[in-house]
Each structure stands twice: as structure tokens, then as C-alpha cells.
N, C-alpha and C positions, 0 to 999 in steps of 0.2 A: 726500392722501398726503404723508408727511414726506419730507424730503430724504434721510434715512438709508435709509428703505425704498425710495425711488426709486433711490438709488445701488446698493443691494444688488440690486434687481431688474434693473438694467441690467447689472451685472457678472455676476449669475447667469445672465441670458439670454445674455450674450456667451460665457461659458465652458461652460455646461451645456446650453442648449437652442437656441442659435443658432450657425450657422457664420458664418465671415467673409464668406460669399457671400450671406447672407440680408438682406433689407431690413426694418428695424424702424422706420424713420423717423429714426434717430439715427446710423446709420453712414454714412460718407461714400461708400463704394463698395458696390455690390450686384452679385451674380453669381447666375446661375440654378443654385444649388447642388443643391437637392433637387427631385426630381420631385413631392414632396408639399408644394409651396410653401415649401420651405426649412426645415422643422423637423427637428431631430435630437431624437427623442423622449427625454424625461427618463427616467432609469433609477431604478427604485424598488426598494428592498429590502423584502421582506415583513416584517410585524411579527412580533416574537417571540411575541406572544400569540395568533397564529392557531391554530386547532385543526388537528389532523393531517389531517382530511378537507378542510379549506379550504385547507391549505398546498399540496396537490397542484394544486388548480385555479388558485391565484394565483401559483405559482412561476414562471410565465413572465414575470412582471413584475420578477423579480429582476435587478438590474443592467441589461444592455442588452436592450431588448425585441425581439420578433420584427420584422424589417424588413418594411415594406409592400411588396407586389408592384407594382412600377411597370413598366408595359408600355413606357414610353418608353425604358427602358434595354436593351430586347431588341435583339439584333442587334449589340451592341457588343463582345461577348466575343470575336469572331473577329479583331478588328483589333488588331494589336500594332505598328502603324505609324501615323505621323502621316498626315494627308490628303495631304501632298506626297510620301509614299512613303519618308521617312527613318525608319529604325528606331532605337529607343533602344538605347544600349549596355548590355549586361547584364554585371554583374560586381560585386564588392564596392564598396559606396559609401564614400566618404571625406568627403563633404560633402552637405548638403541645402539648397537644391535642387542637383542635379548641375551641374557646370560648363556654362555656356552656357544654362541654363534660368532663366527669370524666376520670382520668388517669387509672382507673380500669375497664373501660368499655370494653366489648368484642363485636367486630363488626362481622356482618354476611358477607358472601362473597360479596354480592351485595354492601353493604355499604362500605366495604374495597376497592372494585374496584373503587367506586366513589370517595372516599376520598384520596386514595393512588395512584391508577393506572391511573387516568384520565390524558391524555396527555403524558403518559410515553411510550417511544419506547420499543417494545417487540422484542427481538432478536431471530432469528431462523437460525440454521445451516442446510445445505443441503449437502448430499454426493451422487454423481452420478458416476456410473461405466462407464468405457470407452468401447465403442463398439469394438468387435473383440480383446479384451485384457483380461488378467486374472484378477481375483479379487484383485490382488495386486496393480492394477492401478485404480485410481479414481480421480475425480475432486471435490473440496470443494468450497462451496459458503456460503454466509451469507446474510440474508435479515432482514429487520426490518419493523414493522408496529405498528400502534396504537398511534403515536405521535400527531395525530390530525391536521396535517398541510401538506402542499405540499412540504416543504423543506426536503432535504435529506442530507446525509453527503458528497455527490459527488459534484465536481465542475461542473458548467454549461459548456457543451462541446463547445458552441459558444464562451463564454468568455475565456475559456482556450485554444481555437484554436486546439481542438483535434478531430474534426469530421473525419478527414482522418486516424486516428489511429485505428479506429474500423470499423467493418463491420458486419451487421446483416445477419445471414445465410438465413433467410427466410423473405421476405417482405422488405419494405423500411422504412425509418425513424429510430429514435433511438431505441435501444433495451430496452425492458421492464424488462427483467430479465437477469442476468449476464451469464447464460448458453446459451443465444440465439446468441452469437457472434462467429465468426470464431476463432479469436485470444483468447487464454487462457493463463493467466488470462485476463479477458475482460478489455479493455481500456475505455469502456463506464462507468465502475464502478471502475476506478483506482484512479485518483487524487482526493484528498479531497478538501473541500472548502477553507481551510486555506493553505497558501503557505508551501510547503515541507511536506504535509501530504498525506496519502492514505486513502481509505475507509475501512470500516470493512470487506466488501466483498473481497477486494484485499488482506487484511491481511490473511483472511481464504484461499484464492486461492493460496497464496504462498506455502502453505503446501500440495497442490495437488501432487499426484504421477502420473505424465503423462508418458505414455510409450514412448520410443524412436521411432523416425520415421524409419520404416523399408522399404527398397526399395521393390517396388512391383515386383512380378514375371512377367517377360516379356511374354505376352500371345502369341507372335508370329504373331500378326496381323499387317500388314504393310499398312499404308495409301497410297493412290494414290499420285504419284509425281505430283506436281502442281507448276506453275510459280507464280512469285510475282504479276503480273498483275491480274491473275485470283483470287488470294487470296484477293486482295483489292477490286476486283469487287464484290465478294461475301460479304465481310464485308460491303461495301457500300449498297448493296442490303438489307442486314439484318437491316442496320441502317435506311433505308428509308421506307421499306415495312414490316419489321418484319418477323416472321416465318410464313410459309404458312400452318398453322395447320388446315385451313379450306379446304385444298385440299390435300388429302393423296398422290395422284399420283405425284403431283408437289413437295411436301416435300420429297418424296422418291427419285425422280430423282435428285434433288439438292444435296442430301447427297451422294447417292451411285454412281452416274455417275461422280461426280467431286472430292469427297474426300475419300470415302471408297469403299470397295468391299463387296458385299453381298454374303456370302457363301451359302445361301439358295435361291438364286435368282430364280431358276427354280422350286423348290419344294414348298417353303413357303416364299415369299418375306417379308422382314422386314418393313412393312408399318405402324406398330403400334408404338406409342411413347415408350413403355417399351422396345421393342427390339432395337430401334434406340438409346435409352439412354444407354442400355447395350453395344452396339457396340462402342459407343463413349468413354465410360469409359474404355473399353478394349484397344482401340487404344491409349488413353492417358496414359495408364499404362506402355508404353514402356520405357525402361531405357535411351534411347538416347534423351528424352526431357529434358528441363530445370527443375530442381527440386527447386521450389520456397519455399519449407519448409526449405531449407538451408539458414541460415541468410545471407550468402555471396551473394546469388542470389536475395535478397528481394528488390533490387532497379532495377526494370525491364528496365528502360531506359538505363542502362549500355550496354544492348544488341542491342540497336537501335540508340544510339546517333551518333556513327560513321557510316557514309553512304559511306565510301570509298568502291571501288570495292573489296579490299582485305578482307573486312568484310561482303560482300554481302551474303555469305552462312549462317552466323550467323543471319543476318538480316532476311533473308527469313525463316529460321527455326523458329525463334521467332514468326513471324506472322502466320506461318502455325499452330503452337501450339495454338496461340491465336484464330485463326479461329475455330479450332476444339472445343476449350473451349467455345467460343461464341455459337456455334451450340448446345452444350450440355446444356448450361445455358438457352438458349431459349426454349428448349424442357422441361426442368425441370419446368420452370416457365410458361409453356403454360396454357392457360385458360382451356384446356381439361384435365389438370392434377389436380387431387383433392388435396386440401390443406393438408389433413392428409397424403396423399402419398408423397407429396413434403417434408413435415417435417421429415417423417420417413427416406426418402431416403437421405436427406442432412446430417442427423446425422449418417447414416450408411456407406456412401462412405468413402474411405480412405482419410487421410489428404492431400496427394499429389494432388488428384483430387479436393478437396475443395479449395486449394490455386489456382489451375487453374481457378476455377469458380470465385474466388475473383478477379483475374486479368481481366476476361471477364466482370465482373460487373463494375469494374472501367472504362474499355474501353467504354462500352455501355453508361455509365452515363456521361462521361467527354470528350470524344474524337470523332471527326468527320473526315471523309476522304473527302478532297476537290478535290484532283487530285492524279493520280497514273500512273505508267508505269512499264516497265519491269526491271528497276534498282532502287536502293534505292534513288538515287539523284532526281528522278522524282516524289517521293512521297511528297504530301503536306497535312499536318494535321492541323486541327483547334481545339483549346483547349477552351472548353466552360467556364472553370473556370479561365481563365487567368486574366480577369479584377478583379474578386474577390480576386484572390491570390495577385495581385499587392497591393490592399488595405490592405490585411492582413499583408503582409510583411512590408509595411510602418508603420502600427500600431505597429507591433512587434518591429521594430527598435526604434520607439519613446518611447514605454514603457520601453525598455531596456536601454534607454539613450545612444544609440550607440555613441561612442566618435567622429567618423567622420560622423555624421548624415547628415550634409548639403550636402557634396559631394556625399555621398551614395545615397540620395534621388534624387539628380540631375542626377546621372548615371542611376538610375532606370527609371526616366521619359524619358531620352534620348533613352535608349534601348527599352522601351515600344513604343515610337513613331516610331522607326525604325524596330519594330517587330523582334528584335534579342534577346529577353529574354531567349529563349530556346536553343540558340546555344552556350552559355557560357560553360556549363558543363552538364554532365548527371544528376547531382543533381538539377540544375536549371530547366532542362527539366522536370524532375519528379515533381518538386514543382509546376510549372506553368501549367503543363498539367493535374494535378490531377491523374496521373497514379501512384498512391501510394498504395502499399499493406498495409493492416492493421498490426499493431505491432509497435515496437519501432523505426522504421526508420525515421518517419516523423520529429521528433525534429532535427535530424541531417540534413535532407534535407533542413529544413527552415533555420537553422543557417548557413549551408554552402552556401545557396543561398544568404543570407545577406552578407556573407564574399566575395562571388564572385561579388556582385554588388559594393562593396567598391573599389574604384580605388587606395587606398593607397597600395604601395608595401609591407608594413609591414604585410599585410594579407597573404603573401606567406608563412609566418611562421606558419599559422594556417590551412594549407592544409591537415593535417593528422587527422582531426576529423572524426571518423568512428563509426558507430553504433555497430560494433563488439567489441568495448571497451567502454561500456556505462558509466562506472564510471570515468568521466573525466571532465575537464573544461579548461579554458584558460584565460590568461591576455592579454589585448589589449591596447597598447599605455600607459601602466603603469597607466591607468585611473581607470579601473574597472576590476574585474574578473567575469566570467560567468561560471556557473556550471550546469551540468545536474541534473534533479530532482531525478535521481536514484543514484547519488553519495552522500556519507555521508556528504561531505562539503556542498553541496546544501541543503540537508535536515536540517542541523544544522543552516546555515546562512539564511535560507528562511524567518524567521520573520522580518528581516531587508531589504528584497528585494521583488521583484515581482516574481510570479511563473506563467509562461505562455508558452504554446506549449512545455512542457517538459523541460523548462529551468528555472533556478533561477538566477536572477540578477536585476540590477547591484549590485555586491557585492564588499566589500572592496578589494583594491589591496594588493599585498604582495611583499616584497623586495626579496623573494626567487626565483622569476621567472624573466625572461628577460622582456624587454619592451613589446614584443608580443611573447607569448610562450604557448604551450599546456602542461598540466599536467594530468597524469593519477594517480588516487588515489588508494593506496593499503589499503584494509580493510579486516577484518576477519568476518566470519559468526558467529553471536551470538549463544551461547549454548541454549538460550531461544527459544523454538520452540513450535508450536501448532500442535496437532495431529488430526486425523479424529474423535477420540472419544471426544476430546474437542469441536469440532464443532457440533457434534451430540447432545451434552448435553448443548449447550449454553443457551437454553431456561430455563432449570431447574436451572442452576447455576446463572442466573441473574433475576429470577422472582421477581418483586417488592414486592410481598406479602410474599415471603419466601416459605417454603414447604407447601403443601396443608394441610388444616385443616378444622375443623368444624367451629371454631370461630377464630378471630384474635384480641388478646388483644392490646389495644391502646398503652400500655407501652412497647411493643416490637418494637416500631418504634420511630424514632427521626428525627426532622427537622434539617438537617445539612446545614451549610453555611460556606463559607470561612471567614477568619479573614480579614475584610475590614478596617484595621487600616490605614486610609489615611495618617496620620502623618508619619507612618513608611515608606511609599513609596514615599512621596514627595521628600525625599533626593535622591532617585534613585542611590544607592551606587554602582551598577554594571555597568561596562563599558567594551566593547571589546577593548583590546589593540592591539593585533597582531595576524594575521593569518600566521602561520608558515608552510612551506612545506620543509621537509627534504628529499633529494634524497635517494632512496633505493640503498644501495651498490649492485654491481653485485655479483652474486653467484660465489664462488671460482671455478676456472677451474682446473680440475684434471691434474696432470703432464702428463698423457697419452692422453690428449685431442688432437684432431687434430688441425692444425693451423687455419682452418676455424672457429672452435668453439672458440678458443682463441681470434681470431680477433673479433668475434661477441660479446664476453663478454667484451672485451676492448671497443668496440664501445658503448655498453650499459652503461658502466660506465663513458663515456666521455660526458660532458654536451654540446657538440657541437650541433649547430642547425641542422646540416645535419644528426645526428644520429637518428632522429625521436623523438617522445614524450617520456619523461622520466617518471619513476614511483616514486611517492612521498608518504611519510607518512605525514599526516596532523595533526595539533594541533592548539588550540586556547588558547590565554593567556588573562585572564580577570583581571581587576582592581576592587577589592572589598574593598571598604572603604580604599583605598590607598594601598592595598597590592596586589601583583601580584600572580595569581593562574593559572598555566598551566593545560590544559586538553587535552589529546590526543584523536583524533577521530579514535579510534582503531577499533571499531566494526560497521558494516554496519547495524545499527538498523533502525526501521521504526517508524513513528509517525502516529497514527490513528486519523483521524478527528472524533470527537464525534458526534453522531446523535443528532439533535436538539429535544428538548421537548417543550411542551406547558403547560400552566397553572402551571408552577413551581413557587417556589421550591416544591419538592416532599419529603415526608418522606422516610427514609431509614431503612430497616430492620436491627435489631441489629447485626446480624451475618455477615454483610459485614464490616469487621474490616479494619481500615485504620489509617494512621498517617499523620498529617499535618506538613509541614515545609515551611519556606520561601525560596525563590530562593537562597539568599546569604548564607543560612545555608547548602546547598547541599555539599559544599566542605569538610564538616566534616563527611559526611556519606560515609562509605566504604562497598562495596560488599553487597548491599541491599538484604536481604532475602537469603543470602548464595548462589548466583548463581555460584560463582567461588571459594567457600571455602568449609569448612568441614560441619559437621552436626551442626545445630543451638545450640544443647546442649553443644557442645564443642567449639564453636567459636562465639565470640561476633561480632555483626554487626558493632561495632565501633572499630575494631582492627586497630589502626592508625599507628603503627610503626612496623619495623622489629622485635623488641624485643617482641612485643605482639604476632606476628605471630609465632616466635620461641617458645615462651612459650606455645602457643596453640598446636604446633607440639609436644613439649616435653610431654604435658599432654595426648597425644594420640588422640587428636581430629582430626588432619589432618596429612597427610604425610609431611615430611620435604620439599620435592620438591614443594608441593602445598603451604606450608607456605612461601617458598622463592618467588614463583610466585606472591602470594598475596602481600607480603611485597614489592617486587620490583614495583608492580603496584601502591601501596600506595605511595611509595617514589617518583614515577614519578609525582604524583599530589602534594604531600605536600613538596617535597624536596626544591623547590624554596622558599616557604614561610619559611621553617625551617631555611634556611641560613640567613634569615633576623634577627634572634636572638630574643631577648626579646622584641624589638620594634614591632615585628609582633603580639605577643600576646597582647601587649598593644593596638595596633591600632584595633585589631579585637575584643576586649573585648566587644564592644557595640553591635556586631552582631553575631559573630561565637561562642562565649562562650554560647550563648543562645541555641546552639545545644545540650548541656547537659541536657536541660530541654525542649526538643521538645515535641510538642503536639502529644502524642501517643493515638489514639482513639481506645479503645476496649470497646465498649458500654456495660455497665452493666445494661442497661434498669432499672435504679433505679426509685423509686416512687416519685421523686422530683416533686413538683408542679411547680417549676420554670423551664421552658424549657431551657432557656439560661444557667442557672446554671447546668442543667443536661448535656448539651453538653460540657460545660467546664470541669466538673468533670469527664466526660467520657474519657478525654485525659490523659493518663498516662505520666507524665513528668519525670519519674525516669531514663529511659534509652531507647536507640534505639535498644538495643539487643532484638531480638524477636524470639520466638520459632515457630511462625506461618509463614511458608514459603509462605503463600498466602496473607499476609497483604499488602495492597496497600499503596504506598507512594504518598500522594497528595502534589504536589508542587505548591505553590501559587506564580505564576510568573507575578503578576500584575505590572503595571507601564510601563517603557520603554521596547522596544522590546529586549534589551540586556538581560533582566531577562529571557525571554523565550529562547534565544540563549544559555545562561548559563545552563538552565535546559536540553536542548537538547544535549549540549556538554557533560554534566555529564552522560547522558544516553548512549551516544556513547562510552565514556571512560569505562563504566562498562558493556556495552553490554546488556542494558535493553531497549527494545522498550516501547513505552508509548502511552497513549491516550491523545490527546490535545483537551481541551474543552474551548470554549468561554462562560464564565459564563452568558453572556447576552442571549445566545441561548440554552445552556444546563445547567441545574442545577447541583449542585455538586453531589447529590444523583444519578442522571441518569448517570453521568460520571463515578462514582465508579462502578455502576452496569455493564456498558459496559466494564469496565476493567476486571471484573470477567468473563463476557461473552467471551472476547477475550483471557482469561488466561494470562493477563499481570499483572504487579505489580506497575506501575507508572502512575499517572494522572498529567498532567500539566494544571493548570487553568490559563486562561488569560482573559482579559476584553478589547475588542476592543473599547468599548464606553469610557472607562476610558483612554485608551492610545490614545491620540490625534495625536501621531506622525505617526501612520500607514496611509499610503497613499493608499486609495482604488481606 
């Protein structure tokens, strides 16, 4: 064995597979660190080339493995005191080890939990299989507990105006767990507290494998033909008196003499709840009903807005289906139906029936029948939520700084006084009535309602906002742009805007759009994905104490904190310059294409207002210390709001390796951890030029095509600055040249008595090239919000999702651990208390 390999093996064993308490024959001191003879198992990331079937089985090897069950550690969890009876002081730590404690001390499990894990969120993944589907389909969730407070990572539904986006399957009120809602992923646990972020649960749920909706087999049961007046008579009766579950004969007559036919009428009448529920499910399974699982049908008011006689059949059919759904919902939620049976049934019935029940629930909660007749024009409905929705819309317009605010609010008041709010469009009718199905439709209903209330003719250009194209936004009056929270532009620009009701704004305008114009954003799906195995092992991979052991040496932990050099951030060198939108060229039309296809392609390439919304590629240009740096928003990445912790800062186990950079140094980092390059041994993480990529390809590290792709992506970022010549290098010497000495933290858990010096020495300043594909990049984006926007834009450019943590709510150690739990590679640290520009 050569000296180099022996040296590498020694240091690799010291940092990665051995603790300071293990004996390898070369260390001066030994301690009984591990119950399994001292090994901290090496963490392995699974290969990108694994098949999907093999990935699930091997995903438990990703990052930190499942800890071995060591019986020697049992019985130590109860002790939070030393053997002599003296308890450790619990409170925010200012140094590590705490005053009066030796760096060579070994803690018991109870003492370690008290000193290290108090107030720390503990993450847990959940995998649930889908009823009536194969094991290839499942739903993923993530929860956290132990942070010692009532705060979570989710936005308040009332403040975020998202109450109508979610529906609890059983019971009223907000869902307590993410699997309790009809819509999946659950919008009760979707939006994070910070603008443009999502929750850890939503990040996990994105990786769920949900089965496609399969049309139900027609059972052949035909309901009785019934007129519109009888439908509304029964709806009004259920509204006023409820279900007659105290009189079996009356309940039977109301169902089978008016709506259904009982096939066992003379042998065994269906007078029990279970048989009636079965019959209603069977009749609602017919193929000729409206399928509300189809996104195109998830705005119910489109079927009842038009009351002309030409649409009377559609109108009657909708309410016939609604009545049957209300009958079914009333029986499922009857007081005679046991809670356990309700829960089991609601999770077992097909999705098509579940969405019918959702419509029935919205109707029963929010709509009342005042008058009715035999024609649609005679029906008069009363909306319980209308007054509240008027206030909500007014607040939404004010927060979004709507350009034509005065005239819009005046139009809103006038229509409210004349009771004509619901006759403008089907979207306004849905918004003011509360007849909104759970899911992503509500943000578009609210924005389209605001546009409909605006009397400015320019809003006619914004009539094509549809929930079937969620990644979109628009510019209005050349004043502001507004973007959906699901679009990458909205996610990146959110730190400078408000995020409410699924919209991000008001954002900066752009010269690439017309005065009032819609833009649909093209983005790619990142290669970075989470698997079911990653979610299942989230607890083990993010344990604050590290792998299970008999004792926990103090010198295996370090108290980490960001570099709070206020002088370095007072200058605030980062500023957003331009939001650019480049139209996507139309796909080439084959010579043999039909004239219709050729005309459609030509219309798509024409920027005329009548051609409909165009598709654009988005990019942001930043000024960093006087130099322009463009970043393309190529990948549709996500930003996870970090869970808050209490009693921080907390110590960090040495095996959670990370690297710290400032926000303005990000432009010098390419392809972090090799997400889009070759093997780390053959490719430097700082390959900045096409020449470097070609050299790597020539060395056999990557294919030439991969090298060209990486080089072209690098050129897209650095090309503009390269054209500036030597002046660029001169102007950036004060900030970007520091990237060559970035703080790379690979904790050596040295025995230094000075904790601050230990943390500083633990940062390797030689290079960003890393052989550890799991190393976390910690971006210190303090100061103005433009720093955070730069960090998010860099993530979108390279396809790296990130955890965003407010250092005042989540300590740096907890943010890094959550990044490991989510199998991400980037943490963005911000400080809302320091940044006085954020308008809460």
C-alpha cells in the first residue's frame, strides 16, 4: 500500500468511519464509543443508474444507515442526571463543551438528550399504501415532533387564505395529519411559513406514487327520473331537517320512492344504513355522471352558471348528482354510523365517489336554497360565505397592491350592493358561493374574480388564466407582475414579495411582456428526487445524537453558527437587475404536416394577443459588486421551509458535513456535488470553463456530450461576466475570489479547547471539489432579500432544491439535519430580524 493511500485511508477512517473513541491501533486514546465495537457505518448514496425497482430496496443505504439495535443502551433514556445526582443546566448554549465540562467527557443517553436534543425537531417519514391498488403505488408523508413549541413549518391557513383548498375526509376543522385530507398532496400541509416555500411533508408527498384514476365499471343501476323542482325540494328538506335517521321507514321512503329503486323491495327491503350506502355508491358509479377527479371539471359552477333553457339538461343533471351525493354524505355521517366504520369506509371508497362527497360537503356548508321551480331561471340560491369572501377579496387586492385598486374596490362595493357578484362569471360564482372543490383551483378562482371586478378593459388580456396551466403569471399595466406559487419564477422572487392564496406578488415588472399579458413558464424537472426509502429512513439519517451508542463523547459534537460578519453585509452588494422572459420558439413543423397543424404552429409563434398565452423561458440578472451575472431559472425546484426549533443553538454531530459560502460567492460554484456531471473523482465541482470540461472528458471522467452540456450551462452563467474582460476580475476580487478559499466544513472533532477555533479550523479552505456527494452547501443569504433571491435563482439554474431557514427560528444545526432528512444538498440561511426591509 502506498503512503498516499495509507494516508487517505487513515483520514477517511478518522472523519467518516471512526469516532474519536474507537481504537484502530493508530490513535492515542480509546473510548468505548459504540456498542457495535466502535464503527460509525459509512453512508452510501445509491447509484444514479439503479433501476426504479431496485431503488426502493436500496434506498435505505442513502446517507446515514439504519442504526443497529444495541441492547446495551437500553434503560439509559430515563436518566437525565449524572450518577452523582447533579442535573445538567438546560438553556441556550453559548459554547461547547458547556462551562465546566471536559472535552473528553462521555455523556450517557439521558444527559446527551438533555444537552443536545432538547428543543430539536425529530423528523419521521410515513409510507401508506393506496387501497385497491398494487404495492407499486403508495403515499409518502413526513412529520416532526419534539421542537417544544406550537409552531410548525406550515403557513397559517387563515393568513394564507387557503381554507377552501383543502377538505378533511372525516370531521370538521383543520386536518391534524396530512393523510386525513381528500386532496393529495394535502394543501393543509403545503405552503411553508416563508414566501415561496413548501413544508417538509409536501416535499415528501411530491414523491408519492399515486395510481391513475380508473373509470368505475357501470353497475347498471339507473336512478329514478326526477324533475328539477323535486330535486330542490329534497335538497331544501335535507338542509332544514337533516336526515331522518331516527325513522327507518321515512328514511327508506324518501330514498327509494323518489330517487332509487330497491331490487329487494318485497324480499328484504334496504332499510339499514349499510345497504342504502351501498346502493348510493353503486348508482353514483355510473359513467354518465360528471367526473370531478378530472381537473377540467373541478370548477363545479361551470355546469350551473348558465341558466338558459338550452343548458337546462346539464343544470338538472348536475343537481341530480349533487342530491344523490348529499344523501350519501348524510348517511355516512349519521349519528348511527360508528366513527371507526366511517373512517374505514371513507378511505376505501373509490376517488370518484370521494370527490362527489366533497362537493356535497361544500354545498351543505356554504349554500342554501331560497326558492326553486321547474326551470333553472326560477332557482334562487343564498351563499353563506359571500360577506366573508368580499372581505377576503378586498384584503387580497390590497396586499397585492393591485394597480387599479380604487376602481376595483368601488366596482366590488357596487356589485355587492346590487347582489350581482355571482353573475359575472362562473369563477366569481364559485368564489363567492364557496362551492370550491379542494385542490389547486382556488388560487385561480380568486385571481380571476379580482380581474373580473376590475372595470379596466386591459383585463380582457388576462382572461386565459387557467388552473390546468399552473406554472404561469402575468403583468398588469406594466406596474407589477404576479406569479403562481407553483411557478419557478414565483418561488425565486418570493422573498421580495408577498405570498398569499397561492399567488406571489407584487413582483418586479419586465420589458419582455406587454402592458397586460399572461406568460406561461417552461421549466424542467430536476434530477434530484426523493424516494420512499429516503422517507422511511429520515429519522435515522437526521438523528441529533448520531448513530445509537452506549456513550456519547462530547468532542464528537460542535456548536455551529453562521458567519455574522455585519460589516461584510452592510454593503449589500447583490441587487436584482432584470427579469427576462424569452419566448420559446415553436416546434418545427414537418413538411408533411397538415395545413391545420402548420397554422397552429404559426399562431403559437406569433406574439399576437389573440393567439393565447405564450410559453417563455425565464432568467434573472443580478448586479454583484458592479458586475452583471445572469442565471436561468431552468429547473422547477422547491424550497422547503425549515422546522422551527427551541432552546437553540444546538450542537451538531461531526458526521453531518457541510460547506459555508456567502450568497455573492455562489456564482463561482458549478454543479454542486455532481448532480449533472461525472463521478466526483473525475470531475471538480469548480469546473468553470469549457476547457476544463473537455479536459475532464478527455481524462475519461465523463462523456464528451456530458462535458459539453456542463460547459454550455457554465457558459450561460459566466459568459456575460467573461466578456467584461479583466475589469470583471478586478471588480470581483473583493468578493468572488474568496470562493477559492470557501469555508468547507468537514468536522475533524479535534481536541481543541477553544470551540470557536475548532469550528474555524474545521472548515477546509483549499477547494470546493468534494468527493462527498452528500455534503450540504450552507448559503448565508443575510441582509437584503436580493441575497436570498440570488441563492434561489442559483438553485433553479443548477436544479438543486433547498431548505430555507430563518436563523432566528431555526438554528444552523437543525437546518442542516433537516437537509439530511429531506436528502437535499443546500441550506439557505436568512435572518428576518436583521433584514428590516421585509414587510410582514
